[in-house]
MARZA-842397 format. One record per residue: x, y, z of N, C-alpha, C in turn. Coordinates in steps of 0.1 Angstrom, whole numbers, padded with zeros to 4 digits. Example, Ala and Ser with C-alpha at 12.3 -4.5 7.8 and 13.67 -1.06 7.14 Angstrom:
// MARZA-842397
- n.x,n.y,n.z,ca.x,ca.y,ca.z,c.x,c.y,c.z
- 0132,-0057,0078,0123,-0045,0078,0132,-0033,0078
- 0128,-0022,0071,0137,-0011,0071,0129,0000,0079
***
This chain:
// MARZA-842397
- n.x,n.y,n.z,ca.x,ca.y,ca.z,c.x,c.y,c.z
- -0123,0106,0018,-0112,0100,0018,-0105,0103,0029
- -0091,0094,0032,-0083,0092,0039,-0069,0100,0036
- -0066,0113,0045,-0052,0122,0042,-0046,0112,0046
- -0037,0113,0036,-0023,0107,0042,-0009,0109,0053
- -0005,0100,0061,-0005,0105,0075,0010,0110,0067
- 0020,0115,0079,0031,0120,0073,0043,0111,0069
- 0038,0098,0080,0051,0090,0079,0043,0079,0069
- 0035,0081,0063,0029,0067,0055,0044,0068,0045
- 0041,0051,0040,0054,0051,0033,0052,0053,0019
- 0061,0054,0012,0059,0056,-0002,0056,0048,-0013
- 0042,0045,-0012,0033,0033,-0018,0040,0029,-0034
- 0044,0038,-0040,0048,0036,-0055,0063,0030,-0053
- 0072,0035,-0047,0086,0031,-0041,0083,0015,-0037
- 0073,0013,-0031,0069,-0001,-0024,0065,-0009,-0033
- 0058,-0006,-0042,0053,-0011,-0050,0062,-0016,-0065
- 0071,-0006,-0069,0080,-0008,-0078,0092,-0016,-0075
- 0096,-0019,-0060,0104,-0020,-0056,0101,-0040,-0053
- 0092,-0040,-0053,0087,-0056,-0052,0084,-0063,-0063
- 0083,-0055,-0074,0082,-0060,-0090,0067,-0061,-0095
- 0058,-0058,-0087,0040,-0056,-0088,0038,-0045,-0091
- 0032,-0050,-0102,0026,-0041,-0113,0013,-0033,-0106
- 0006,-0021,-0107,-0005,-0024,-0102,-0012,-0029,-0106
- -0017,-0034,-0118,-0028,-0044,-0121,-0025,-0054,-0111
- -0014,-0062,-0110,-0011,-0069,-0099,-0017,-0070,-0087
- -0013,-0058,-0084,-0016,-0061,-0068,-0034,-0055,-0067
- -0039,-0049,-0076,-0055,-0047,-0080,-0062,-0060,-0075
- -0053,-0068,-0086,-0057,-0082,-0087,-0061,-0089,-0071
- -0047,-0087,-0068,-0047,-0093,-0055,-0057,-0090,-0040
- -0059,-0074,-0045,-0067,-0072,-0035,-0081,-0069,-0038
- -0085,-0070,-0047,-0097,-0074,-0055,-0102,-0055,-0054
- -0095,-0047,-0063,-0096,-0034,-0063,-0094,-0029,-0078
- -0099,-0020,-0081,-0100,-0013,-0094,-0082,-0011,-0096
- -0076,-0012,-0108,-0061,-0008,-0112,-0064,0007,-0106
- -0071,0017,-0108,-0068,0030,-0109,-0070,0036,-0094
- -0075,0024,-0082,-0072,0027,-0068,-0062,0021,-0063
- -0056,0018,-0072,-0037,0010,-0071,-0028,0030,-0074
- -0038,0029,-0084,-0029,0045,-0087,-0030,0055,-0078
- -0039,0057,-0072,-0041,0069,-0060,-0036,0063,-0050
- -0032,0050,-0049,-0022,0052,-0037,-0007,0055,-0043
- -0004,0051,-0054,0009,0057,-0059,0010,0069,-0060
- 0001,0073,-0062,0002,0091,-0063,0002,0100,-0047
- -0002,0090,-0035,0001,0095,-0022,-0013,0094,-0013
- -0026,0087,-0022,-0037,0087,-0007,-0028,0072,-0003
- -0036,0073,0008,-0033,0062,0020,-0048,0052,0019
- -0044,0039,0014,-0055,0027,0015,-0060,0030,0026
- -0076,0026,0021,-0087,0024,0032,-0079,0014,0044
- -0081,0016,0060,-0077,0002,0068,-0081,-0013,0061
- -0093,-0011,0057,-0096,-0028,0054,-0089,-0032,0043
- -0080,-0027,0037,-0067,-0032,0030,-0053,-0029,0033
- -0050,-0026,0049,-0038,-0029,0052,-0033,-0043,0057
- -0042,-0051,0060,-0038,-0064,0068,-0032,-0073,0052
- -0041,-0068,0042,-0036,-0075,0032,-0025,-0070,0025
- -0021,-0060,0023,-0007,-0054,0021,-0002,-0059,0022
- 0000,-0058,0040,0012,-0060,0052,0019,-0075,0044
- 0004,-0086,0041,0008,-0099,0035,0012,-0100,0022
- 0010,-0090,0016,0018,-0088,0004,0029,-0084,0002
- 0030,-0075,0007,0048,-0066,0008,0052,-0073,0021
- 0050,-0085,0027,0053,-0092,0035,0062,-0082,0048
- 0052,-0072,0052,0056,-0060,0062,0043,-0065,0072
- 0047,-0055,0081,0037,-0053,0091,0030,-0037,0085
- 0016,-0039,0097,0012,-0023,0093,0020,-0011,0099
- 0026,-0017,0109,0031,-0008,0117,0046,-0001,0105
- 0049,-0009,0098,0056,-0008,0089,0053,0002,0074
- 0039,-0004,0076,0038,0004,0066,0037,0021,0066
- 0030,0023,0084,0033,0034,0085,0047,0041,0088
- 0058,0034,0084,0070,0044,0087,0075,0039,0103
- 0070,0029,0104,0077,0025,0123,0082,0010,0121
- 0090,0006,0131,0099,-0002,0129,0089,-0011,0133
- 0096,-0025,0125,0088,-0036,0133,0091,-0039,0145
- 0079,-0047,0151,0074,-0044,0166,0084,-0058,0172
***
């Protein structure tokens, strides 16, 4: 399990602001809905999911970490 970095974004807020359900995110990323629930509760997704999450939410990977867009 990967520890949540201090500056990791609030995944639940991001997901809800985008209007996506846990099930929708899970379907796009081909993960179980409970995996998305873990992310909602603060666990950081594995690095293999970061590129897909960035595309899904129209962000850079850096922005997922709370850093400014390069």
